[in-house]
C-alpha positions as CSV (number, residue, x, y, z in Angstrom):
1,M,0.0,0.0,0.0
2,Q,1.4,3.4,-1.0
3,K,1.8,6.1,1.7
4,A,-0.1,9.3,1.0
5,A,2.1,12.4,0.4
6,A,2.0,14.8,3.4
7,K,0.8,18.3,2.8
8,I,3.4,20.7,3.9
9,V,2.2,24.0,5.4
10,W,4.7,26.7,4.6
11,E,5.2,29.6,7.0
12,E,6.6,32.8,5.5
13,V,9.1,34.2,8.0
14,E,10.9,37.4,8.7
15,S,14.6,36.8,7.8
16,S,17.2,38.3,5.5
17,N,17.9,35.0,3.8
18,I,15.0,32.6,4.6
19,K,11.8,33.0,2.8
20,A,9.7,30.3,4.3
21,I,9.9,27.1,6.3
22,G,7.7,24.0,6.4
23,Y,7.5,20.8,8.4
24,D,6.2,17.3,7.9
25,S,5.6,16.1,11.5
26,G,4.9,12.5,10.4
27,Q,8.2,12.2,8.6
28,M,10.1,14.6,10.8
29,I,11.3,16.6,7.8
30,L,12.1,20.3,7.9
31,F,11.9,22.3,4.7
32,V,13.7,25.6,4.2
33,Q,13.3,28.0,1.3
34,F,16.1,30.5,0.8
35,F,15.9,33.8,-1.1
36,K,18.2,36.5,-2.3
37,G,17.7,40.2,-3.0
38,E,15.0,42.7,-2.5
39,R,12.6,40.9,-4.7
40,K,13.0,37.8,-2.6
41,N,13.8,35.5,-5.6
42,V,14.0,31.9,-4.3
43,T,17.5,30.5,-4.7
44,G,16.9,27.0,-3.3
45,T,14.6,24.8,-1.3
46,F,16.2,22.2,1.0
47,M,15.0,19.4,3.3
48,Y,16.5,18.3,6.5
49,Q,15.5,14.9,7.9
50,E,15.0,13.7,11.5
51,V,14.3,17.1,12.8
52,S,12.1,17.0,16.0
53,S,9.0,19.0,16.3
54,Q,10.5,20.7,19.3
55,R,13.5,21.9,17.2
56,Y,11.0,23.1,14.4
57,T,9.0,25.0,17.0
58,A,12.1,26.6,18.4
59,F,13.2,27.6,14.9
60,L,9.8,29.3,14.3
61,K,10.1,31.2,17.6
62,A,13.7,32.2,17.3
63,E,14.6,35.8,17.6
64,S,16.9,35.5,14.6
65,M,16.0,32.7,12.2
66,G,19.3,33.0,10.4
67,S,21.3,32.7,13.5
68,Y,19.2,29.7,14.8
69,F,19.6,28.0,11.4
70,L,23.4,28.5,11.4
71,K,23.8,27.3,15.0
72,E,21.2,24.6,15.4
73,I,20.2,23.2,12.0
74,M,23.1,23.5,9.6
75,P,25.7,21.7,11.7
76,R,23.3,18.9,12.8
77,Y,21.4,17.9,9.7
78,K,22.4,17.1,6.2
79,A,20.9,19.4,3.5
80,I,19.2,17.8,0.6
81,K,18.4,20.2,-2.3
82,I,14.9,19.6,-3.6
83,G,14.3,22.8,-5.6
């Protein structure tokens, strides 16, 4: 039996480099969409596996999403480019 694809709800965020983040709680996958420039042109979308819901919530609530990403996500999870 094939598993149904999860619907990812994207949250647009206030950040100088991150446009939006999404989370699949069933698969524990974090999605991050990066942008560049004033027009916020998307430069890439990446997924990070085995990210706990607690870490995702902390990321959403972080005072600086970029700093949190650099300190807590990037060094701990392998980036897989999906777009």
